[in-house]
mmCIF file as gemmi writes it, N, C-alpha and C atoms, coordinates in Angstrom:
data_model
loop_
_atom_site.group_PDB
_atom_site.id
_atom_site.type_symbol
_atom_site.label_atom_id
_atom_site.label_alt_id
_atom_site.label_comp_id
_atom_site.label_asym_id
_atom_site.label_entity_id
_atom_site.label_seq_id
_atom_site.pdbx_PDB_ins_code
_atom_site.Cartn_x
_atom_site.Cartn_y
_atom_site.Cartn_z
_atom_site.occupancy
_atom_site.B_iso_or_equiv
_atom_site.pdbx_formal_charge
_atom_site.auth_seq_id
_atom_site.auth_asym_id
_atom_site.pdbx_PDB_model_num
ATOM 1 N N . MET Axp A 1 ? -39.46 2.501 -99.811 1 0 ? 1 A 1
ATOM 2 C CA . MET Axp A 1 ? -38.408 1.19 -99.596 1 0 ? 1 A 1
ATOM 3 C C . MET Axp A 1 ? -37.79 1.692 -98.416 1 0 ? 1 A 1
ATOM 4 N N . THR Axp A 2 ? -37.51 0.265 -97.604 1 0 ? 2 A 1
ATOM 5 C CA . THR Axp A 2 ? -36.794 0.366 -96.167 1 0 ? 2 A 1
ATOM 6 C C . THR Axp A 2 ? -35.572 -0.035 -96.425 1 0 ? 2 A 1
ATOM 7 N N . ASP Axp A 3 ? -34.556 0.993 -95.831 1 0 ? 3 A 1
ATOM 8 C CA . ASP Axp A 3 ? -33.13 1.014 -95.948 1 0 ? 3 A 1
ATOM 9 C C . ASP Axp A 3 ? -32.751 0.165 -94.956 1 0 ? 3 A 1
ATOM 10 N N . PHE Axp A 4 ? -32.427 -1.113 -95.128 1 0 ? 4 A 1
ATOM 11 C CA . PHE Axp A 4 ? -32.125 -2.444 -94.242 1 0 ? 4 A 1
ATOM 12 C C . PHE Axp A 4 ? -30.62 -1.539 -93.598 1 0 ? 4 A 1
ATOM 13 N N . GLY Axp A 5 ? -29.817 -0.99 -94.187 1 0 ? 5 A 1
ATOM 14 C CA . GLY Axp A 5 ? -28.601 -0.691 -93.394 1 0 ? 5 A 1
ATOM 15 C C . GLY Axp A 5 ? -28.818 0.123 -92.166 1 0 ? 5 A 1
ATOM 16 N N . ASN Axp A 6 ? -29.755 1.125 -92.474 1 0 ? 6 A 1
ATOM 17 C CA . ASN Axp A 6 ? -30.168 1.891 -91.507 1 0 ? 6 A 1
ATOM 18 C C . ASN Axp A 6 ? -30.787 1.225 -90.404 1 0 ? 6 A 1
ATOM 19 N N . LEU Axp A 7 ? -31.697 0.481 -90.623 1 0 ? 7 A 1
ATOM 20 C CA . LEU Axp A 7 ? -32.393 -0.406 -89.442 1 0 ? 7 A 1
ATOM 21 C C . LEU Axp A 7 ? -31.224 -1.321 -88.673 1 0 ? 7 A 1
ATOM 22 N N . ASP Axp A 8 ? -30.429 -1.986 -89.383 1 0 ? 8 A 1
ATOM 23 C CA . ASP Axp A 8 ? -29.284 -2.542 -88.82 1 0 ? 8 A 1
ATOM 24 C C . ASP Axp A 8 ? -28.661 -1.664 -87.992 1 0 ? 8 A 1
ATOM 25 N N . ALA Axp A 9 ? -28.143 -0.393 -88.551 1 0 ? 9 A 1
ATOM 26 C CA . ALA Axp A 9 ? -27.335 0.354 -87.411 1 0 ? 9 A 1
ATOM 27 C C . ALA Axp A 9 ? -28.132 0.643 -86.382 1 0 ? 9 A 1
ATOM 28 N N . ARG Axp A 10 ? -29.423 1.106 -86.666 1 0 ? 10 A 1
ATOM 29 C CA . ARG Axp A 10 ? -30.344 1.603 -85.772 1 0 ? 10 A 1
ATOM 30 C C . ARG Axp A 10 ? -30.47 0.176 -84.246 1 0 ? 10 A 1
ATOM 31 N N . ARG Axp A 11 ? -30.701 -0.77 -84.881 1 0 ? 11 A 1
ATOM 32 C CA . ARG Axp A 11 ? -30.741 -2.041 -83.991 1 0 ? 11 A 1
ATOM 33 C C . ARG Axp A 11 ? -29.223 -2.378 -83.321 1 0 ? 11 A 1
ATOM 34 N N . LYS Axp A 12 ? -28.161 -2.143 -83.927 1 0 ? 12 A 1
ATOM 35 C CA . LYS Axp A 12 ? -27.016 -1.91 -83.026 1 0 ? 12 A 1
ATOM 36 C C . LYS Axp A 12 ? -26.858 -0.734 -82.139 1 0 ? 12 A 1
ATOM 37 N N . MET Axp A 13 ? -27.247 0.302 -82.256 1 0 ? 13 A 1
ATOM 38 C CA . MET Axp A 13 ? -27.067 1.569 -81.173 1 0 ? 13 A 1
ATOM 39 C C . MET Axp A 13 ? -28.055 1.008 -80.124 1 0 ? 13 A 1
ATOM 40 N N . LEU Axp A 14 ? -29.36 0.823 -80.615 1 0 ? 14 A 1
ATOM 41 C CA . LEU Axp A 14 ? -30.228 0.411 -79.286 1 0 ? 14 A 1
ATOM 42 C C . LEU Axp A 14 ? -29.822 -0.788 -78.515 1 0 ? 14 A 1
ATOM 43 N N . ARG Axp A 15 ? -29.2 -1.582 -79.086 1 0 ? 15 A 1
ATOM 44 C CA . ARG Axp A 15 ? -28.584 -2.942 -78.366 1 0 ? 15 A 1
ATOM 45 C C . ARG Axp A 15 ? -27.607 -2.307 -77.258 1 0 ? 15 A 1
ATOM 46 N N . LEU Axp A 16 ? -26.629 -1.541 -77.99 1 0 ? 16 A 1
ATOM 47 C CA . LEU Axp A 16 ? -25.624 -0.916 -77.046 1 0 ? 16 A 1
ATOM 48 C C . LEU Axp A 16 ? -26.251 -0.23 -76.193 1 0 ? 16 A 1
ATOM 49 N N . ARG Axp A 17 ? -27.13 0.672 -76.008 1 0 ? 17 A 1
ATOM 50 C CA . ARG Axp A 17 ? -27.803 1.526 -75.329 1 0 ? 17 A 1
ATOM 51 C C . ARG Axp A 17 ? -28.635 0.692 -74.225 1 0 ? 17 A 1
ATOM 52 N N . SER Axp A 18 ? -28.98 -0.372 -74.337 1 0 ? 18 A 1
ATOM 53 C CA . SER Axp A 18 ? -29.735 -1.038 -73.554 1 0 ? 18 A 1
ATOM 54 C C . SER Axp A 18 ? -28.904 -1.912 -72.5 1 0 ? 18 A 1
ATOM 55 N N . TRP Axp A 19 ? -27.747 -1.903 -72.842 1 0 ? 19 A 1
ATOM 56 C CA . TRP Axp A 19 ? -26.386 -2.419 -72.107 1 0 ? 19 A 1
ATOM 57 C C . TRP Axp A 19 ? -26.337 -1.334 -71.045 1 0 ? 19 A 1
ATOM 58 N N . ARG Axp A 20 ? -26.23 -0.05 -71.474 1 0 ? 20 A 1
ATOM 59 C CA . ARG Axp A 20 ? -25.518 0.898 -70.746 1 0 ? 20 A 1
ATOM 60 C C . ARG Axp A 20 ? -26.433 2.1 -70.345 1 0 ? 20 A 1
ATOM 61 N N . ARG Axp A 21 ? -27.479 1.499 -69.36 1 0 ? 21 A 1
ATOM 62 C CA . ARG Axp A 21 ? -28.572 2.389 -69.092 1 0 ? 21 A 1
ATOM 63 C C . ARG Axp A 21 ? -28.084 3.086 -67.694 1 0 ? 21 A 1
ATOM 64 N N . GLY Axp A 22 ? -27.573 2.516 -66.646 1 0 ? 22 A 1
ATOM 65 C CA . GLY Axp A 22 ? -26.98 3.043 -65.344 1 0 ? 22 A 1
ATOM 66 C C . GLY Axp A 22 ? -27.506 2.457 -64.152 1 0 ? 22 A 1
ATOM 67 N N . MET Axp A 23 ? -29.04 2.074 -64.445 1 0 ? 23 A 1
ATOM 68 C CA . MET Axp A 23 ? -29.439 1.268 -63.248 1 0 ? 23 A 1
ATOM 69 C C . MET Axp A 23 ? -29.443 -0.37 -63.745 1 0 ? 23 A 1
ATOM 70 N N . LYS Axp A 24 ? -28.719 -1.054 -62.916 1 0 ? 24 A 1
ATOM 71 C CA . LYS Axp A 24 ? -28.422 -2.417 -63.022 1 0 ? 24 A 1
ATOM 72 C C . LYS Axp A 24 ? -29.648 -3.074 -63.74 1 0 ? 24 A 1
ATOM 73 N N . GLU Axp A 25 ? -30.419 -3.306 -62.801 1 0 ? 25 A 1
ATOM 74 C CA . GLU Axp A 25 ? -31.774 -3.739 -63.115 1 0 ? 25 A 1
ATOM 75 C C . GLU Axp A 25 ? -32.141 -3.676 -64.537 1 0 ? 25 A 1
ATOM 76 N N . MET Axp A 26 ? -32.247 -2.21 -64.975 1 0 ? 26 A 1
ATOM 77 C CA . MET Axp A 26 ? -32.633 -1.738 -66.189 1 0 ? 26 A 1
ATOM 78 C C . MET Axp A 26 ? -31.897 -2.256 -67.443 1 0 ? 26 A 1
ATOM 79 N N . ASP Axp A 27 ? -30.525 -2.244 -67.091 1 0 ? 27 A 1
ATOM 80 C CA . ASP Axp A 27 ? -29.419 -2.694 -67.986 1 0 ? 27 A 1
ATOM 81 C C . ASP Axp A 27 ? -29.925 -4.429 -68.209 1 0 ? 27 A 1
ATOM 82 N N . LEU Axp A 28 ? -29.962 -4.953 -67.301 1 0 ? 28 A 1
ATOM 83 C CA . LEU Axp A 28 ? -30.367 -6.515 -67.278 1 0 ? 28 A 1
ATOM 84 C C . LEU Axp A 28 ? -31.645 -6.53 -68.597 1 0 ? 28 A 1
ATOM 85 N N . ILE Axp A 29 ? -32.962 -5.725 -67.961 1 0 ? 29 A 1
ATOM 86 C CA . ILE Axp A 29 ? -34.104 -6.205 -68.355 1 0 ? 29 A 1
ATOM 87 C C . ILE Axp A 29 ? -34.143 -5.622 -70.014 1 0 ? 29 A 1
ATOM 88 N N . MET Axp A 30 ? -33.378 -4.487 -70.291 1 0 ? 30 A 1
ATOM 89 C CA . MET Axp A 30 ? -33.489 -3.848 -71.62 1 0 ? 30 A 1
ATOM 90 C C . MET Axp A 30 ? -32.369 -4.489 -72.558 1 0 ? 30 A 1
ATOM 91 N N . GLY Axp A 31 ? -31.24 -4.772 -71.942 1 0 ? 31 A 1
ATOM 92 C CA . GLY Axp A 31 ? -29.947 -5.593 -72.685 1 0 ? 31 A 1
ATOM 93 C C . GLY Axp A 31 ? -30.476 -7.101 -73.007 1 0 ? 31 A 1
ATOM 94 N N . THR Axp A 32 ? -31.281 -7.734 -72.026 1 0 ? 32 A 1
ATOM 95 C CA . THR Axp A 32 ? -31.607 -9.085 -72.406 1 0 ? 32 A 1
ATOM 96 C C . THR Axp A 32 ? -32.529 -9.034 -73.574 1 0 ? 32 A 1
ATOM 97 N N . PHE Axp A 33 ? -33.583 -8.237 -73.168 1 0 ? 33 A 1
ATOM 98 C CA . PHE Axp A 33 ? -34.714 -7.834 -74.601 1 0 ? 33 A 1
ATOM 99 C C . PHE Axp A 33 ? -34.114 -7.898 -75.741 1 0 ? 33 A 1
ATOM 100 N N . ALA Axp A 34 ? -32.908 -6.809 -75.672 1 0 ? 34 A 1
ATOM 101 C CA . ALA Axp A 34 ? -32.158 -6.225 -77.011 1 0 ? 34 A 1
ATOM 102 C C . ALA Axp A 34 ? -31.621 -7.895 -77.648 1 0 ? 34 A 1
ATOM 103 N N . ASP Axp A 35 ? -30.91 -8.369 -76.643 1 0 ? 35 A 1
ATOM 104 C CA . ASP Axp A 35 ? -30.095 -9.522 -77.206 1 0 ? 35 A 1
ATOM 105 C C . ASP Axp A 35 ? -30.873 -10.435 -77.995 1 0 ? 35 A 1
ATOM 106 N N . ARG Axp A 36 ? -32.238 -10.833 -77.22 1 0 ? 36 A 1
ATOM 107 C CA . ARG Axp A 36 ? -33.114 -11.499 -77.605 1 0 ? 36 A 1
ATOM 108 C C . ARG Axp A 36 ? -34.181 -11.385 -79.006 1 0 ? 36 A 1
ATOM 109 N N . HIS Axp A 37 ? -34.598 -10.24 -78.815 1 0 ? 37 A 1
ATOM 110 C CA . HIS Axp A 37 ? -35.646 -9.663 -79.856 1 0 ? 37 A 1
ATOM 111 C C . HIS Axp A 37 ? -35.253 -8.594 -80.845 1 0 ? 37 A 1
ATOM 112 N N . ILE Axp A 38 ? -33.936 -7.748 -80.543 1 0 ? 38 A 1
ATOM 113 C CA . ILE Axp A 38 ? -34.254 -6.781 -81.574 1 0 ? 38 A 1
ATOM 114 C C . ILE Axp A 38 ? -33.815 -7.096 -83.083 1 0 ? 38 A 1
ATOM 115 N N . ALA Axp A 39 ? -33.199 -8.244 -83.395 1 0 ? 39 A 1
ATOM 116 C CA . ALA Axp A 39 ? -33.033 -8.453 -84.708 1 0 ? 39 A 1
ATOM 117 C C . ALA Axp A 39 ? -34.382 -8.745 -85.524 1 0 ? 39 A 1
ATOM 118 N N . GLU Axp A 40 ? -35.469 -9.073 -84.915 1 0 ? 40 A 1
ATOM 119 C CA . GLU Axp A 40 ? -36.732 -9.407 -85.194 1 0 ? 40 A 1
ATOM 120 C C . GLU Axp A 40 ? -37.877 -8.095 -85.158 1 0 ? 40 A 1
ATOM 121 N N . LEU Axp A 41 ? -37.239 -7.157 -84.475 1 0 ? 41 A 1
ATOM 122 C CA . LEU Axp A 41 ? -38.474 -5.747 -84.478 1 0 ? 41 A 1
ATOM 123 C C . LEU Axp A 41 ? -38.477 -5.111 -85.759 1 0 ? 41 A 1
ATOM 124 N N . SER Axp A 42 ? -39.434 -4.966 -86.105 1 0 ? 42 A 1
ATOM 125 C CA . SER Axp A 42 ? -39.861 -4.011 -87.551 1 0 ? 42 A 1
ATOM 126 C C . SER Axp A 42 ? -39.511 -2.596 -87.247 1 0 ? 42 A 1
ATOM 127 N N . GLY Axp A 43 ? -39.302 -1.822 -88.207 1 0 ? 43 A 1
ATOM 128 C CA . GLY Axp A 43 ? -38.853 -0.377 -88.069 1 0 ? 43 A 1
ATOM 129 C C . GLY Axp A 43 ? -39.949 0.331 -87.036 1 0 ? 43 A 1
ATOM 130 N N . ARG Axp A 44 ? -41.234 0.056 -87.003 1 0 ? 44 A 1
ATOM 131 C CA . ARG Axp A 44 ? -42.172 0.884 -86.364 1 0 ? 44 A 1
ATOM 132 C C . ARG Axp A 44 ? -41.72 0.136 -84.627 1 0 ? 44 A 1
ATOM 133 N N . GLU Axp A 45 ? -41.332 -1.091 -84.339 1 0 ? 45 A 1
ATOM 134 C CA . GLU Axp A 45 ? -41.222 -1.752 -83.349 1 0 ? 45 A 1
ATOM 135 C C . GLU Axp A 45 ? -39.972 -1.106 -82.944 1 0 ? 45 A 1
ATOM 136 N N . LEU Axp A 46 ? -39.177 -0.823 -83.689 1 0 ? 46 A 1
ATOM 137 C CA . LEU Axp A 46 ? -37.792 -0.35 -83.268 1 0 ? 46 A 1
ATOM 138 C C . LEU Axp A 46 ? -37.729 1.159 -82.495 1 0 ? 46 A 1
ATOM 139 N N . GLU Axp A 47 ? -38.999 1.846 -83.242 1 0 ? 47 A 1
ATOM 140 C CA . GLU Axp A 47 ? -39.151 3.219 -82.846 1 0 ? 47 A 1
ATOM 141 C C . GLU Axp A 47 ? -39.809 3.049 -81.414 1 0 ? 47 A 1
ATOM 142 N N . ASP Axp A 48 ? -40.821 2.287 -81.328 1 0 ? 48 A 1
ATOM 143 C CA . ASP Axp A 48 ? -41.38 1.963 -79.929 1 0 ? 48 A 1
ATOM 144 C C . ASP Axp A 48 ? -40.161 1.304 -78.822 1 0 ? 48 A 1
ATOM 145 N N . PHE Axp A 49 ? -39.24 0.771 -79.475 1 0 ? 49 A 1
ATOM 146 C CA . PHE Axp A 49 ? -38.218 0.28 -78.212 1 0 ? 49 A 1
ATOM 147 C C . PHE Axp A 49 ? -37.614 1.507 -78.11 1 0 ? 49 A 1
ATOM 148 N N . ALA Axp A 50 ? -37.124 2.631 -78.927 1 0 ? 50 A 1
ATOM 149 C CA . ALA Axp A 50 ? -36.288 3.402 -78.639 1 0 ? 50 A 1
ATOM 150 C C . ALA Axp A 50 ? -37.171 4.304 -77.862 1 0 ? 50 A 1
ATOM 151 N N . MET Axp A 51 ? -38.332 4.919 -78.228 1 0 ? 51 A 1
ATOM 152 C CA . MET Axp A 51 ? -39.156 5.551 -77.383 1 0 ? 51 A 1
ATOM 153 C C . MET Axp A 51 ? -38.886 5.154 -75.775 1 0 ? 51 A 1
ATOM 154 N N . LEU Axp A 52 ? -39.348 3.773 -75.413 1 0 ? 52 A 1
ATOM 155 C CA . LEU Axp A 52 ? -39.073 3.372 -74.062 1 0 ? 52 A 1
ATOM 156 C C . LEU Axp A 52 ? -37.566 3.505 -73.914 1 0 ? 52 A 1
ATOM 157 N N . SER Axp A 53 ? -36.752 3.276 -74.527 1 0 ? 53 A 1
ATOM 158 C CA . SER Axp A 53 ? -35.166 3.367 -74.211 1 0 ? 53 A 1
ATOM 159 C C . SER Axp A 53 ? -35.104 4.969 -73.49 1 0 ? 53 A 1
ATOM 160 N N . ASP Axp A 54 ? -35.385 5.96 -74.106 1 0 ? 54 A 1
ATOM 161 C CA . ASP Axp A 54 ? -35.47 7.178 -74.023 1 0 ? 54 A 1
ATOM 162 C C . ASP Axp A 54 ? -36.139 7.564 -72.573 1 0 ? 54 A 1
ATOM 163 N N . GLN Axp A 55 ? -36.583 6.767 -71.874 1 0 ? 55 A 1
ATOM 164 C CA . GLN Axp A 55 ? -37.345 7.104 -70.76 1 0 ? 55 A 1
ATOM 165 C C . GLN Axp A 55 ? -36.267 6.775 -69.406 1 0 ? 55 A 1
ATOM 166 N N . PRO Axp A 56 ? -36.482 7.558 -68.558 1 0 ? 56 A 1
ATOM 167 C CA . PRO Axp A 56 ? -35.7 7.473 -67.097 1 0 ? 56 A 1
ATOM 168 C C . PRO Axp A 56 ? -35.589 5.955 -66.531 1 0 ? 56 A 1
ATOM 169 N N . ASP Axp A 57 ? -34.703 5.441 -66.291 1 0 ? 57 A 1
ATOM 170 C CA . ASP Axp A 57 ? -34.612 4.218 -65.726 1 0 ? 57 A 1
ATOM 171 C C . ASP Axp A 57 ? -35.584 4.222 -64.449 1 0 ? 57 A 1
ATOM 172 N N . GLN Axp A 58 ? -35.718 4.963 -63.515 1 0 ? 58 A 1
ATOM 173 C CA . GLN Axp A 58 ? -36.772 4.703 -62.468 1 0 ? 58 A 1
ATOM 174 C C . GLN Axp A 58 ? -38.076 4.475 -62.983 1 0 ? 58 A 1
ATOM 175 N N . LYS Axp A 59 ? -38.366 5.549 -64.114 1 0 ? 59 A 1
ATOM 176 C CA . LYS Axp A 59 ? -39.92 5.624 -64.738 1 0 ? 59 A 1
ATOM 177 C C . LYS Axp A 59 ? -39.96 4.357 -65.025 1 0 ? 59 A 1
ATOM 178 N N . LEU Axp A 60 ? -39.215 3.834 -66.036 1 0 ? 60 A 1
ATOM 179 C CA . LEU Axp A 60 ? -39.471 2.79 -67.006 1 0 ? 60 A 1
ATOM 180 C C . LEU Axp A 60 ? -39.514 1.347 -66.028 1 0 ? 60 A 1
ATOM 181 N N . TYR Axp A 61 ? -38.608 1.297 -64.99 1 0 ? 61 A 1
ATOM 182 C CA . TYR Axp A 61 ? -38.782 0.222 -63.906 1 0 ? 61 A 1
ATOM 183 C C . TYR Axp A 61 ? -39.997 0.139 -63.008 1 0 ? 61 A 1
ATOM 184 N N . SER Axp A 62 ? -40.511 1.346 -62.723 1 0 ? 62 A 1
ATOM 185 C CA . SER Axp A 62 ? -42.052 1.193 -62.016 1 0 ? 62 A 1
ATOM 186 C C . SER Axp A 62 ? -43.213 0.918 -63.077 1 0 ? 62 A 1
ATOM 187 N N . TRP Axp A 63 ? -42.868 1.325 -64.371 1 0 ? 63 A 1
ATOM 188 C CA . TRP Axp A 63 ? -44.02 0.778 -65.462 1 0 ? 63 A 1
ATOM 189 C C . TRP Axp A 63 ? -43.711 -0.815 -65.409 1 0 ? 63 A 1
ATOM 190 N N . ILE Axp A 64 ? -42.583 -1.324 -65.546 1 0 ? 64 A 1
ATOM 191 C CA . ILE Axp A 64 ? -42.232 -2.591 -65.917 1 0 ? 64 A 1
ATOM 192 C C . ILE Axp A 64 ? -42.934 -3.589 -64.594 1 0 ? 64 A 1
ATOM 193 N N . SER Axp A 65 ? -42.562 -3.099 -63.188 1 0 ? 65 A 1
ATOM 194 C CA . SER Axp A 65 ? -42.619 -3.739 -62.328 1 0 ? 65 A 1
ATOM 195 C C . SER Axp A 65 ? -44.325 -3.708 -61.686 1 0 ? 65 A 1
ATOM 196 N N . GLY Axp A 66 ? -45.165 -2.787 -62.35 1 0 ? 66 A 1
ATOM 197 C CA . GLY Axp A 66 ? -46.45 -2.597 -62.057 1 0 ? 66 A 1
ATOM 198 C C . GLY Axp A 66 ? -46.531 -1.476 -60.848 1 0 ? 66 A 1
ATOM 199 N N . ALA Axp A 67 ? -45.563 -0.991 -60.415 1 0 ? 67 A 1
ATOM 200 C CA . ALA Axp A 67 ? -45.514 0.058 -59.255 1 0 ? 67 A 1
ATOM 201 C C . ALA Axp A 67 ? -46.548 1.202 -59.896 1 0 ? 67 A 1
ATOM 202 N N . GLU Axp A 68 ? -46.421 1.457 -61.26 1 0 ? 68 A 1
ATOM 203 C CA . GLU Axp A 68 ? -47.193 2.766 -61.614 1 0 ? 68 A 1
ATOM 204 C C . GLU Axp A 68 ? -47.818 2.292 -63.195 1 0 ? 68 A 1
ATOM 205 N N . ALA Axp A 69 ? -48.993 2.621 -63.288 1 0 ? 69 A 1
ATOM 206 C CA . ALA Axp A 69 ? -49.353 2.521 -64.372 1 0 ? 69 A 1
ATOM 207 C C . ALA Axp A 69 ? -48.747 3.27 -65.591 1 0 ? 69 A 1
ATOM 208 N N . VAL Axp A 70 ? -48.863 2.371 -66.992 1 0 ? 70 A 1
ATOM 209 C CA . VAL Axp A 70 ? -47.701 2.764 -68.045 1 0 ? 70 A 1
ATOM 210 C C . VAL Axp A 70 ? -48.697 3.75 -68.949 1 0 ? 70 A 1
ATOM 211 N N . PRO Axp A 71 ? -48.443 4.928 -69.098 1 0 ? 71 A 1
ATOM 212 C CA . PRO Axp A 71 ? -49.05 5.871 -69.884 1 0 ? 71 A 1
ATOM 213 C C . PRO Axp A 71 ? -49.266 5.461 -71.222 1 0 ? 71 A 1
ATOM 214 N N . ALA Axp A 72 ? -50.545 5.582 -71.571 1 0 ? 72 A 1
ATOM 215 C CA . ALA Axp A 72 ? -50.922 5.023 -72.815 1 0 ? 72 A 1
ATOM 216 C C . ALA Axp A 72 ? -50.262 5.063 -74.072 1 0 ? 72 A 1
ATOM 217 N N . GLU Axp A 73 ? -49.344 6.072 -73.989 1 0 ? 73 A 1
ATOM 218 C CA . GLU Axp A 73 ? -48.357 6.402 -75.414 1 0 ? 73 A 1
ATOM 219 C C . GLU Axp A 73 ? -47.214 5.338 -75.344 1 0 ? 73 A 1
ATOM 220 N N . PHE Axp A 74 ? -46.917 4.786 -74.028 1 0 ? 74 A 1
ATOM 221 C CA . PHE Axp A 74 ? -45.905 3.806 -74.193 1 0 ? 74 A 1
ATOM 222 C C . PHE Axp A 74 ? -46.417 2.218 -74.207 1 0 ? 74 A 1
ATOM 223 N N . ASP Axp A 75 ? -47.747 2.321 -73.808 1 0 ? 75 A 1
ATOM 224 C CA . ASP Axp A 75 ? -48.303 0.981 -73.661 1 0 ? 75 A 1
ATOM 225 C C . ASP Axp A 75 ? -48.419 0.347 -74.95 1 0 ? 75 A 1
ATOM 226 N N . THR Axp A 76 ? -47.556 -0.269 -75.637 1 0 ? 76 A 1
ATOM 227 C CA . THR Axp A 76 ? -47.504 -0.521 -77.134 1 0 ? 76 A 1
ATOM 228 C C . THR Axp A 76 ? -46.859 -2.366 -77.05 1 0 ? 76 A 1
ATOM 229 N N . PRO Axp A 77 ? -47.28 -2.774 -77.979 1 0 ? 77 A 1
ATOM 230 C CA . PRO Axp A 77 ? -47.071 -4.241 -78.177 1 0 ? 77 A 1
ATOM 231 C C . PRO Axp A 77 ? -45.608 -4.858 -77.574 1 0 ? 77 A 1
ATOM 232 N N . VAL Axp A 78 ? -44.589 -3.538 -78.15 1 0 ? 78 A 1
ATOM 233 C CA . VAL Axp A 78 ? -43.161 -3.92 -77.525 1 0 ? 78 A 1
ATOM 234 C C . VAL Axp A 78 ? -43.125 -3.82 -76.322 1 0 ? 78 A 1
ATOM 235 N N . PHE Axp A 79 ? -43.627 -2.737 -75.507 1 0 ? 79 A 1
ATOM 236 C CA . PHE Axp A 79 ? -44.007 -2.619 -73.89 1 0 ? 79 A 1
ATOM 237 C C . PHE Axp A 79 ? -44.315 -3.877 -73.323 1 0 ? 79 A 1
ATOM 238 N N . ALA Axp A 80 ? -45.375 -4.608 -73.903 1 0 ? 80 A 1
ATOM 239 C CA . ALA Axp A 80 ? -46.066 -5.903 -73.163 1 0 ? 80 A 1
ATOM 240 C C . ALA Axp A 80 ? -44.912 -7.001 -73.628 1 0 ? 80 A 1
ATOM 241 N N . ARG Axp A 81 ? -44.408 -7.001 -74.407 1 0 ? 81 A 1
ATOM 242 C CA . ARG Axp A 81 ? -43.235 -8.001 -74.795 1 0 ? 81 A 1
ATOM 243 C C . ARG Axp A 81 ? -42.224 -7.979 -73.627 1 0 ? 81 A 1
ATOM 244 N N . LEU Axp A 82 ? -41.598 -6.939 -73.557 1 0 ? 82 A 1
ATOM 245 C CA . LEU Axp A 82 ? -40.565 -6.331 -72.282 1 0 ? 82 A 1
ATOM 246 C C . LEU Axp A 82 ? -40.967 -6.612 -71.028 1 0 ? 82 A 1
ATOM 247 N N . LYS Axp A 83 ? -42.199 -6.38 -70.879 1 0 ? 83 A 1
ATOM 248 C CA . LYS Axp A 83 ? -42.884 -6.396 -69.47 1 0 ? 83 A 1
ATOM 249 C C . LYS Axp A 83 ? -42.897 -8.062 -69.161 1 0 ? 83 A 1
ATOM 250 N N . ASN Axp A 84 ? -43.449 -8.804 -70.035 1 0 ? 84 A 1
ATOM 251 C CA . ASN Axp A 84 ? -43.814 -10.033 -69.953 1 0 ? 84 A 1
ATOM 252 C C . ASN Axp A 84 ? -42.312 -11.019 -70.359 1 0 ? 84 A 1
ATOM 253 N N . MET Axp A 85 ? -41.344 -10.471 -70.533 1 0 ? 85 A 1
ATOM 254 C CA . MET Axp A 85 ? -40.219 -11.425 -70.926 1 0 ? 85 A 1
ATOM 255 C C . MET Axp A 85 ? -39.489 -11.874 -69.341 1 0 ? 85 A 1
ATOM 256 N N . ARG Axp A 86 ? -38.865 -13.172 -69.474 1 0 ? 86 A 1
ATOM 257 C CA . ARG Axp A 86 ? -38.578 -13.907 -68.319 1 0 ? 86 A 1
ATOM 258 C C . ARG Axp A 86 ? -36.997 -14.002 -68.688 1 0 ? 86 A 1
ATOM 259 N N . PRO Axp A 87 ? -36.216 -13.859 -67.782 1 0 ? 87 A 1
ATOM 260 C CA . PRO Axp A 87 ? -34.847 -13.793 -67.787 1 0 ? 87 A 1
ATOM 261 C C . PRO Axp A 87 ? -34.465 -15.313 -68.362 1 0 ? 87 A 1
């Protein structure tokens, strides 16, 4: 059984963290993505987003910008949506 209360709390926490990363570019990328899409993410997708959120800004930005190849464990459908998102 899904605990929707916990999912809502997780979404709220991830949205807040997305806007307070430290690197302004990543604040904008992650925060905008969270504002637009976090409400529709499933539990599994929230975990994928949280896993990405735990990565250092410089590393995540290099994957999103294409400067470095994204490691297989982070190359999820959520990452693809994040990378292809337009402001």
